[in-house]
N, C-alpha and C positions, 0 to 999 in steps of 0.2 A: 135285610140280608146282612149277616154278620161278616166283618172283614177280619180274616185270620192272618193277614200279612204281618210278619215279624220284622223288626228293625226300623230304622228311621224312614219316614215317608219320603217320596221324591222331592217334595218341596224342601224338606229339611236337608236332604243331600245337596241340593243346589245351593242352599244357603251356606252349608259348610264348605263346599268347594269354592264359593265366592270369597268367603272369609280367608281360606287358605291362600287363594290367589292374591288378595290384598296384603296378607302377611309377607309373602314372597316379594311382592312389589316394594313394600316398605323396607325390607332388608336390602334389596338391590339399590334402592334410592339412597339408603344410608351409606352403603359401600361407595357408590359413585360420588356422593357428596364429600366423603372423607378423602377419596383420591384427588378430587378437585382441590380440596383444601391443602393437601400435601403438595400438589403441583404448584399452587399459588405461592405457598411458603417457599418452595424450591426456587421459583422464579424471582421472588423477592431477595432470596439469599444470593442468587447469581447476580442480580442487579447491584447488590451491595458489594459484591466482590469485584465488580468491574472497576478498572482504575478510575479515580476521580480527579487525577491531576490534569486531565485534558481540559477541564473547565475551571481550574483553580486560579487562572490569571497569572500564574507564575512565569518566570522567564524560561523558555524552552528553546534549545538549539537543535539544529539538524545534525544527525550523525549518520555515518555509513555503517550499515549492518551487513556483515558478510554472511551469506547463506550458501546452501548447496547450489552449485552451478546447474542450471536447467530447472531448478525448483523455485525460481524467484517469485512467480505468481502465487504459488502455494504458500510460501512463507509470508508473503505480503498479506494474503488473505487471513492467515492465522493471527498475525499481528493486529490487523484491523479488527478482527472479532474480539480481541482482548481490549480494544478501546484505544489503541495507539494511533497516532497520526502518521500515516505511511505514504510515501511517494515512490512509485515504481515507474520511471520513464521507460517507454518501450517504442519500438518501431516495427514496421511491417517488412518482412523479407520474403522475396520470391525464391522458392526452392523447386528445382526441377527433379521430378521422379521419372521412373521409366515410362510411364504412360500419361503423365500430366504434370502441370505446373501448379504448385500449391503455395498460397500466401499464408505465412505463419507470423505470429506476433512474438518478438523476442525482446529481452531486456536490453536497453541501451548500455547499461553497465553490467555485464555478465557477472553473476555471482554476488551482486550487491542490491540491496534496497536501502532507501533513506527513511529515517524515522526521526520524528521530532520529540525530544525527550528532556526530562530533568534528571540530574545525576542520581537522585534517590532511587530511581527504578532501574538502573543499569542491570542489576542482578536478575531482574524478572525477565528482561528481554531475552537473555541467552537460554532461557528455559523453553522458549517457543519452538515449535516444530521446524526443523531445517536450519535454525540459526546456529552459526559457528562462533562469532564473536562480534564485538563492536570495534571498528577500526580505531586504532590509536597508537601510542608509543609505550615505552616502558613505564610511564607514569600513569597511564590510563587512557580512556577514550578521548579522542580529539574532535572538537566540533568543526563542521564545515562552514565557511563563511556564508552568510545568508544570501549575499548577492550572487554567489555561484549557483545555489539551488534555484533562486528565483529566475536566473537566466535560462536554466534547463526547463523550468516549468513553462516559461514563455515560449520556448521552442516547441515543446510538446503540444501546447495549447494551439499554436499557430498551424499545426497539421501540415508543415512543409516536409519536403523530402529530407529525411534525417537518417544518419547511420553512425555507428561507433567509429572513433578515429583516434590515432595516436597524437599525443601532445606535440605540436609542431616545434621544431628546433629553430626554424627561421620563419619569417613572415612579417607582414606589416599589421600593426595593431590598429583596429578601426572601431568606430562607434556607429551603430545603426541609427540613422536620423529619420528614416521614413519606413512605412510598412508595418506589419504586425509585430516586428521585433524592435520597434523603436526604443532606444535607450540601452539596448544590450550591447556589451563590448566583447571583443574577441580578436582573433587573428584571421585575416582573410587569405585564402589560398586559391590558386587557379588550378582546377582539376578537370581535365577533359573539356577545356574551353568553357568551364562553368565556374563562376565565383562561389566559393564556399566559406562560410563563417565557422571557425572552429572555436568552441567554448570548452574550457577545461574545468575539471574538479581536481584541484591541486593535491588534495590529500591522497586521492587514489591514483594520481599520475595517469589519468585517463581523460578522454575528451569525446565530444560528439561534433559532427560536421553537419551543417544544414545549408541547403542551396539558397542563395539569395540573389537579388537583382543588383547589378553594379551601381544602380542609381540610388540605392538605399543608404549607403554608408559614406562616412567621411573619415579621412585618415587622422589618427591621433598623433600629437607630437611625441617625440621620444622623451622619456623622463629625464629631468635634469640631474646631473651628478650631485651627490650629497657633499656638504662642506668637508673639505680635507681629503676627498676621494680623488685618486689619480685616474686619469682617463685610461680606458682599456687600450692595450697595444695590439 
């Protein structure tokens, strides 16, 4: 019996369809491989653009970076993503709403975050989102004494009851001898029958107060007058 069917046989059609599918698959595989290569190259570039001074072993000081008030956490996150060492001390505050009481986390120094920097990258900091300036005087940014930052870090790490405070004009200077804040110095005040240690950041003229036990501290002697200085009247 003769076969008068014209065109490719079913077997040939299946083979052709399979070859076409393989060609499409190869094209898609090539496109995906190329995109993955571009993404890898982009990640490498981004890694190279990250600041390298964080691990260079150079001398870095703490500076106060002024940011938009209320956006401290957002600015701190952007600075951290750029590779900077950031310290944002915060505390929990209870706020009463019409139907409930909500606990929110607030910056201890409203409008400021602290960043450990080298002078060479001051210009890059102010380009970060929400950053206004680095606190200083007419000559440039001013570093914050390391012991002041370390005292705030100790207070935050201790998770004691803490809140923003004005720099005290009077008060007895003490040194913490016991407890989680051992070695920290500040001014002790009595507030609502509770001893509070006030620790200041002199550059910002701001302070924080933390509740302490009266048995933790010892009074510090008053500083001796310098040679040639007259006693205060």
